[in-house]
Structure formats: structure tokens, C-alpha cells
C-alpha positions in Angstrom: -0.3 0.1 -0.1 3.1 2.8 1.2 4.7 2.1 -2.1 1.5 2.7 -4.4 1.1 5.3 -2.8 4.6 6.7 -3.3 4.5 5.8 -7.2 1.6 8.0 -7.0 3.0 10.6 -5.5 6.0 10.4 -7.6 4.2 10.6 -10.9 2.4 13.5 -9.9 4.9 15.3 -9.1 7.0 14.1 -12.8 3.9 15.4 -14.2 4.0 19.1 -12.2 7.4 19.0 -13.5 6.4 18.7 -17.2 3.4 21.1 -16.9 5.9 23.9 -15.4 9.0 23.3 -18.0 6.0 23.2 -21.0 4.6 26.2 -19.6 8.3 27.7 -19.4 9.5 26.9 -22.8 6.5 27.2 -24.8 7.7 28.6 -28.3 6.3 32.0 -29.7 6.0 30.6 -33.0 5.2 27.0 -34.9 3.1 24.4 -33.9 2.6 23.0 -30.4 0.5 19.5 -29.4 -1.8 18.7 -27.3 -0.1 18.5 -24.1 2.0 21.2 -24.3 -1.0 24.0 -25.0 -2.4 22.4 -21.9 0.5 22.7 -19.3 0.5 26.5 -20.8 -3.3 27.0 -20.5 -2.8 25.7 -16.7 -5.6 23.0 -18.0 -5.7 18.9 -17.8 -5.2 17.5 -20.9 -9.0 16.3 -20.7 -10.1 19.4 -20.3 -8.6 20.8 -23.3 -10.5 18.0 -25.4 -13.5 19.3 -24.1 -13.3 22.6 -24.8 -12.6 21.7 -28.2 -15.3 19.3 -28.4 -17.4 22.3 -26.8 -16.5 24.7 -29.7 -14.3 26.8 -26.6 -11.3 26.1 -28.6 -10.8 25.7 -32.6 -10.1 22.5 -34.1 -6.7 21.6 -34.2 -4.6 20.8 -37.4 -4.3 16.6 -37.7 -1.3 15.3 -39.6 -2.4 11.8 -38.6 -5.1 9.9 -36.4 -2.6 10.5 -33.7 -1.2 13.8 -34.0 -3.4 17.2 -33.3 -1.1 20.5 -33.3 -2.1 24.0 -32.7 -0.5 27.2 -33.7 1.6 28.7 -30.9 0.6 32.2 -31.3 -3.2 30.9 -31.4 -2.3 29.4 -28.0 -1.0 32.8 -27.3 -4.1 34.4 -27.7 -6.0 32.1 -26.1 -4.4 32.7 -22.8 -4.5 36.2 -23.3 -8.3 36.4 -23.1 
């Protein structure tokens, strides 16, 4: 039981570190993936996709079944709003 709790805490710490790095190193131009965009906006990945489904965030550019990107300028605009 104790090992599972430590494992869960370590995963959460890694996720928080990823979000911090992704937000700090977010590009000004180019394309960004969903995980980068969610981290920069300070929302979860599932929330990002919910907002897309609701029309609050425009649909991404699809480069394949598993690759969706947005323009970095658009994500910066969302953060300012």
C-alpha cells in the first residue's frame, strides 16, 4: 500500500514538473501539441479536449490519427483572453 502511494506521488510530481517546463519553454511561433498547449494554459489534457468539443477552442490541425497541433500564436491568444 505504501509503495502505491509513493508511486502515485512520484507520477504527480513528474507531471507537475512537465507542466512547469512546458509552460516556461512554450514557443512563440510554430506548432504545439495538445499536452504542451494544456500545460501552458494551466488546464488538464482532458479539459483541453472538452473545450475543443464544446467549441471554446478551435479544432487542431491533424497530421495523422494521433498527431494534432495548434499554432502557438493561437494558444498565446487564448492565454491572454
